[in-house]
C-alpha positions in Angstrom: 110.4 135.6 120.2 113.5 132.9 119.9 110.8 130.4 121.2 108.1 131.1 118.5 111.2 131.0 115.8 112.2 127.5 117.2 108.9 126.0 117.0 108.3 127.0 113.5 111.7 125.6 112.7 110.9 122.4 114.3 107.7 122.3 112.4 109.3 122.7 109.1 111.8 120.3 109.8 109.3 117.6 110.6 107.3 118.4 107.7 109.0 115.8 104.8 108.9 113.1 107.5 105.2 113.4 108.4 104.5 113.4 104.3 106.3 110.3 103.9 104.3 108.7 106.9 101.1 109.5 105.4 102.3 107.8 102.1 102.6 110.9 100.1 106.0 109.3 98.7 107.0 105.9 97.9 103.8 104.3 97.5 104.0 100.7 97.1 101.8 100.3 94.2 103.2 100.6 90.7 102.5 103.4 88.5 103.8 102.7 85.1 104.0 99.8 82.6 107.9 99.5 83.5 106.8 98.3 87.0 104.7 95.4 85.7 106.1 92.0 86.1 106.7 89.6 83.0 104.0 88.9 81.0 101.8 91.8 82.5 100.7 95.2 81.0 99.6 98.3 82.3 95.6 99.0 82.3 95.0 102.5 82.7 91.4 102.1 83.6 92.2 100.1 86.8 95.5 101.6 87.3 97.2 98.4 87.8 99.4 95.8 86.2 97.0 92.7 84.6 97.6 89.6 82.7 96.4 90.5 78.9 93.7 87.9 77.7 94.8 85.8 75.0 92.4 85.5 71.9 
């Protein structure tokens, strides 16, 4: 019984690390307009920062 409890605790302790290793958190791509560089705007369709076309 103690071995089973230890294994469950070990798996639960590793879960956050596995999620981060899979890219679940801390993605390197911007997700909001505030993450865009100077002179760029957020394009919701492509979900990326783009340079606006001047007219």
